[in-house]
VMD Tcl script that builds the backbone (N, CA, C; Angstrom):
set m [mol new atoms 237]
animate dup $m
set s [atomselect $m all]
$s set {name element resname resid chain x y z} {
  {N N MET 1 A 34.837 35.988 11.323}
  {CA C MET 1 A 36.428 35.944 11.998}
  {C C MET 1 A 36.398 37.124 12.647}
  {N N GLU 2 A 37.513 36.800 13.763}
  {CA C GLU 2 A 37.926 37.219 15.262}
  {C C GLU 2 A 38.173 38.666 15.262}
  {N N MET 3 A 37.885 39.214 14.873}
  {CA C MET 3 A 39.049 40.617 15.159}
  {C C MET 3 A 40.145 40.409 16.438}
  {N N SER 4 A 41.428 40.806 15.338}
  {CA C SER 4 A 42.600 40.639 15.439}
  {C C SER 4 A 42.474 41.464 17.291}
  {N N ASP 5 A 43.559 41.051 18.100}
  {CA C ASP 5 A 43.418 42.627 19.212}
  {C C ASP 5 A 44.889 43.334 19.005}
  {N N ALA 6 A 45.919 43.488 17.513}
  {CA C ALA 6 A 46.760 44.209 17.224}
  {C C ALA 6 A 46.467 45.356 17.525}
  {N N ILE 7 A 45.358 46.003 17.510}
  {CA C ILE 7 A 44.859 47.218 17.530}
  {C C ILE 7 A 44.398 47.386 18.557}
  {N N GLU 8 A 45.020 48.435 19.656}
  {CA C GLU 8 A 44.406 48.474 20.944}
  {C C GLU 8 A 42.266 49.171 21.063}
  {N N LYS 9 A 41.949 48.462 21.307}
  {CA C LYS 9 A 40.013 48.940 21.751}
  {C C LYS 9 A 40.775 49.310 22.488}
  {N N VAL 10 A 39.664 50.928 22.257}
  {CA C VAL 10 A 39.553 51.970 23.845}
  {C C VAL 10 A 38.076 52.421 23.947}
  {N N ASN 11 A 37.993 52.740 25.054}
  {CA C ASN 11 A 36.198 53.351 25.208}
  {C C ASN 11 A 36.354 54.506 25.337}
  {N N ARG 12 A 35.434 55.690 26.018}
  {CA C ARG 12 A 35.487 56.997 25.181}
  {C C ARG 12 A 36.513 57.354 26.093}
  {N N ARG 13 A 37.021 56.924 27.192}
  {CA C ARG 13 A 37.513 57.578 28.864}
  {C C ARG 13 A 39.084 57.120 27.799}
  {N N MET 14 A 39.320 56.242 27.502}
  {CA C MET 14 A 40.664 56.058 26.868}
  {C C MET 14 A 41.020 56.813 26.138}
  {N N PHE 15 A 39.952 57.004 24.944}
  {CA C PHE 15 A 40.514 57.946 23.384}
  {C C PHE 15 A 40.918 59.301 23.844}
  {N N GLU 16 A 39.891 60.107 25.220}
  {CA C GLU 16 A 39.912 61.100 25.092}
  {C C GLU 16 A 40.866 61.277 25.837}
  {N N ARG 17 A 41.210 60.296 27.033}
  {CA C ARG 17 A 42.899 60.648 27.412}
  {C C ARG 17 A 44.170 60.363 26.234}
  {N N MET 18 A 43.563 59.692 25.105}
  {CA C MET 18 A 44.905 59.351 24.062}
  {C C MET 18 A 44.909 60.738 23.687}
  {N N LEU 19 A 44.157 60.941 23.432}
  {CA C LEU 19 A 43.296 62.726 22.150}
  {C C LEU 19 A 44.685 63.566 22.931}
  {N N GLU 20 A 44.507 63.758 23.724}
  {CA C GLU 20 A 45.459 64.557 24.551}
  {C C GLU 20 A 46.763 64.568 24.748}
  {N N ARG 21 A 47.231 63.013 24.580}
  {CA C ARG 21 A 48.920 62.283 25.060}
  {C C ARG 21 A 49.294 62.440 24.194}
  {N N THR 22 A 48.881 61.766 22.582}
  {CA C THR 22 A 49.135 61.472 21.782}
  {C C THR 22 A 49.520 62.628 20.134}
  {N N ASN 23 A 49.872 62.838 19.996}
  {CA C ASN 23 A 50.657 63.630 18.670}
  {C C ASN 23 A 50.197 62.872 17.446}
  {N N HIS 24 A 49.904 62.022 17.304}
  {CA C HIS 24 A 49.883 61.845 15.698}
  {C C HIS 24 A 48.317 60.163 16.423}
  {N N LEU 25 A 47.579 60.403 16.018}
  {CA C LEU 25 A 45.967 59.473 16.067}
  {C C LEU 25 A 45.245 58.795 15.279}
  {N N ALA 26 A 45.707 57.914 15.289}
  {CA C ALA 26 A 44.471 57.584 13.364}
  {C C ALA 26 A 43.345 56.638 14.388}
  {N N VAL 27 A 42.099 57.023 14.476}
  {CA C VAL 27 A 41.129 55.914 15.226}
  {C C VAL 27 A 40.368 55.291 14.030}
  {N N LEU 28 A 40.469 54.179 14.365}
  {CA C LEU 28 A 39.039 53.674 13.698}
  {C C LEU 28 A 37.817 53.101 14.233}
  {N N PHE 29 A 36.908 53.838 13.910}
  {CA C PHE 29 A 35.071 53.731 14.736}
  {C C PHE 29 A 34.846 52.962 13.456}
  {N N TYR 30 A 34.314 51.807 14.563}
  {CA C TYR 30 A 33.483 50.121 13.484}
  {C C TYR 30 A 32.648 49.601 14.672}
  {N N SER 31 A 31.687 49.059 14.311}
  {CA C SER 31 A 31.044 48.313 14.920}
  {C C SER 31 A 31.008 46.621 14.264}
  {N N LYS 32 A 30.889 45.757 15.861}
  {CA C LYS 32 A 31.449 44.571 15.517}
  {C C LYS 32 A 29.747 43.975 15.022}
  {N N ASN 33 A 29.117 44.184 14.879}
  {CA C ASN 33 A 27.889 43.600 14.752}
  {C C ASN 33 A 27.392 43.900 13.552}
  {N N ASP 34 A 27.101 45.596 13.191}
  {CA C ASP 34 A 26.063 45.159 11.852}
  {C C ASP 34 A 27.226 46.190 10.916}
  {N N CYS 35 A 28.601 45.628 10.299}
  {CA C CYS 35 A 29.457 46.514 9.842}
  {C C CYS 35 A 30.268 45.536 8.754}
  {N N LYS 36 A 29.741 44.789 7.589}
  {CA C LYS 36 A 30.412 44.154 7.315}
  {C C LYS 36 A 31.424 44.388 5.987}
  {N N ASN 37 A 31.935 45.700 6.272}
  {CA C ASN 37 A 33.244 45.796 5.505}
  {C C ASN 37 A 34.469 46.742 6.823}
  {N N CYS 38 A 33.723 45.975 8.107}
  {CA C CYS 38 A 35.003 46.689 9.495}
  {C C CYS 38 A 36.241 45.623 9.333}
  {N N ASP 39 A 35.589 44.283 9.698}
  {CA C ASP 39 A 36.630 43.284 9.473}
  {C C ASP 39 A 37.788 43.242 8.234}
  {N N LYS 40 A 37.496 44.046 7.078}
  {CA C LYS 40 A 38.062 44.390 6.528}
  {C C LYS 40 A 39.302 45.001 6.220}
  {N N VAL 41 A 38.353 46.075 6.638}
  {CA C VAL 41 A 38.860 47.488 6.971}
  {C C VAL 41 A 39.847 48.204 7.781}
  {N N LEU 42 A 39.703 47.127 9.414}
  {CA C LEU 42 A 40.680 46.670 9.938}
  {C C LEU 42 A 41.859 45.295 10.059}
  {N N GLU 43 A 41.273 44.350 9.350}
  {CA C GLU 43 A 42.720 43.635 8.713}
  {C C GLU 43 A 43.625 44.105 7.811}
  {N N GLU 44 A 43.029 45.175 6.290}
  {CA C GLU 44 A 44.113 45.624 6.068}
  {C C GLU 44 A 44.698 46.971 7.009}
  {N N LEU 45 A 44.562 47.791 8.258}
  {CA C LEU 45 A 44.792 48.117 8.594}
  {C C LEU 45 A 46.263 47.813 9.625}
  {N N GLU 46 A 46.370 46.429 10.398}
  {CA C GLU 46 A 46.753 45.538 10.952}
  {C C GLU 46 A 47.958 44.938 10.288}
  {N N LYS 47 A 47.976 45.332 9.352}
  {CA C LYS 47 A 48.885 45.232 8.235}
  {C C LYS 47 A 50.296 46.388 7.860}
  {N N ILE 48 A 49.762 47.394 8.305}
  {CA C ILE 48 A 51.021 48.492 8.398}
  {C C ILE 48 A 50.907 49.318 9.494}
  {N N ASP 49 A 49.750 48.611 10.862}
  {CA C ASP 49 A 50.151 49.079 12.679}
  {C C ASP 49 A 51.227 49.369 12.940}
  {N N ASP 50 A 52.500 48.370 12.212}
  {CA C ASP 50 A 54.317 48.084 13.175}
  {C C ASP 50 A 54.301 49.177 12.286}
  {N N GLU 51 A 54.359 49.279 10.962}
  {CA C GLU 51 A 54.703 50.078 10.194}
  {C C GLU 51 A 54.618 52.210 10.660}
  {N N ALA 52 A 53.563 52.587 11.463}
  {CA C ALA 52 A 52.925 53.183 11.953}
  {C C ALA 52 A 53.696 53.863 12.996}
  {N N ASP 53 A 53.746 52.755 13.978}
  {CA C ASP 53 A 53.885 52.825 15.134}
  {C C ASP 53 A 55.673 53.677 14.615}
  {N N ALA 54 A 56.225 52.946 14.313}
  {CA C ALA 54 A 57.731 52.952 13.802}
  {C C ALA 54 A 57.273 54.706 13.854}
  {N N ALA 55 A 56.522 54.855 12.121}
  {CA C ALA 55 A 56.516 56.513 12.780}
  {C C ALA 55 A 55.646 57.658 13.319}
  {N N GLY 56 A 55.187 56.923 14.504}
  {CA C GLY 56 A 54.649 58.311 15.191}
  {C C GLY 56 A 53.623 58.025 15.593}
  {N N ILE 57 A 52.705 56.785 14.543}
  {CA C ILE 57 A 51.637 57.478 14.297}
  {C C ILE 57 A 50.488 55.883 15.318}
  {N N LYS 58 A 49.137 56.264 16.225}
  {CA C LYS 58 A 49.453 54.960 17.071}
  {C C LYS 58 A 47.612 54.802 15.874}
  {N N PHE 59 A 47.369 53.589 16.098}
  {CA C PHE 59 A 46.039 53.748 15.687}
  {C C PHE 59 A 45.669 52.978 16.682}
  {N N ILE 60 A 44.626 53.223 16.631}
  {CA C ILE 60 A 43.409 52.628 18.052}
  {C C ILE 60 A 41.372 52.155 17.156}
  {N N LYS 61 A 40.991 51.864 17.955}
  {CA C LYS 61 A 39.648 51.332 17.181}
  {C C LYS 61 A 38.616 51.556 18.191}
  {N N ILE 62 A 37.629 52.376 18.312}
  {CA C ILE 62 A 36.566 52.572 19.325}
  {C C ILE 62 A 35.072 51.792 18.696}
  {N N GLU 63 A 34.199 51.590 19.744}
  {CA C GLU 63 A 32.895 51.309 18.532}
  {C C GLU 63 A 31.465 51.929 19.343}
  {N N ASP 64 A 31.509 52.783 19.336}
  {CA C ASP 64 A 30.666 53.940 20.028}
  {C C ASP 64 A 30.421 55.268 19.372}
  {N N ASN 65 A 29.289 54.903 18.955}
  {CA C ASN 65 A 28.232 55.643 17.735}
  {C C ASN 65 A 28.317 56.821 18.105}
  {N N GLN 66 A 27.767 57.114 19.461}
  {CA C GLN 66 A 27.856 58.699 20.074}
  {C C GLN 66 A 28.223 59.298 19.390}
  {N N LEU 67 A 30.116 58.534 19.917}
  {CA C LEU 67 A 31.617 59.681 19.862}
  {C C LEU 67 A 32.158 59.704 18.632}
  {N N ALA 68 A 31.733 58.707 17.881}
  {CA C ALA 68 A 31.412 58.804 15.344}
  {C C ALA 68 A 30.624 60.192 15.281}
  {N N LYS 69 A 29.622 60.170 15.862}
  {CA C LYS 69 A 28.686 61.096 15.719}
  {C C LYS 69 A 29.474 62.821 16.213}
  {N N GLU 70 A 29.957 62.564 17.207}
  {CA C GLU 70 A 30.535 63.982 17.353}
  {C C GLU 70 A 31.667 64.510 17.213}
  {N N PHE 71 A 32.313 63.660 15.845}
  {CA C PHE 71 A 33.390 63.721 15.190}
  {C C PHE 71 A 32.710 64.046 13.546}
  {N N GLY 72 A 31.615 63.662 13.372}
  {CA C GLY 72 A 30.986 64.301 12.751}
  {C C GLY 72 A 31.486 62.788 11.250}
  {N N VAL 73 A 31.707 60.857 12.058}
  {CA C VAL 73 A 31.165 60.480 11.153}
  {C C VAL 73 A 29.821 59.767 11.512}
  {N N PHE 74 A 29.062 59.047 10.005}
  {CA C PHE 74 A 27.546 58.983 9.966}
  {C C PHE 74 A 28.112 57.029 9.718}
  {N N ALA 75 A 28.944 56.949 8.961}
  {CA C ALA 75 A 28.206 55.661 8.168}
  {C C ALA 75 A 29.999 54.065 8.754}
  {N N LEU 76 A 30.260 53.347 9.366}
  {CA C LEU 76 A 31.138 53.130 8.992}
  {C C LEU 76 A 31.313 51.661 8.462}
  {N N PRO 77 A 32.506 51.670 8.393}
  {CA C PRO 77 A 33.948 52.295 9.228}
  {C C PRO 77 A 33.848 52.963 8.884}
  {N N ALA 78 A 35.499 53.872 9.666}
  {CA C ALA 78 A 35.625 55.412 9.932}
  {C C ALA 78 A 37.005 55.353 10.256}
  {N N LEU 79 A 37.686 55.672 9.224}
  {CA C LEU 79 A 39.572 56.226 9.749}
  {C C LEU 79 A 39.104 58.323 10.278}
}
mol reanalyze $m
mol bondsrecalc $m
mol representation Tube
mol addrep $m
């Protein structure tokens, strides 16, 4: 299953900028290759993405294992 781009995929630099500029940021740490539940979680999050945007919550997704570890995330997917 191809992941939808409804939730913006960002890199580390974009993430850091958004973290500074966005009051409410929900980050999905995921992996395209070795995460059997990532597609399922992303699919469910995309169902509520528009409602979250309307409430001022920005959803983003990032595939960066080192950054995930810096935030205490050791298992994927994680929000």
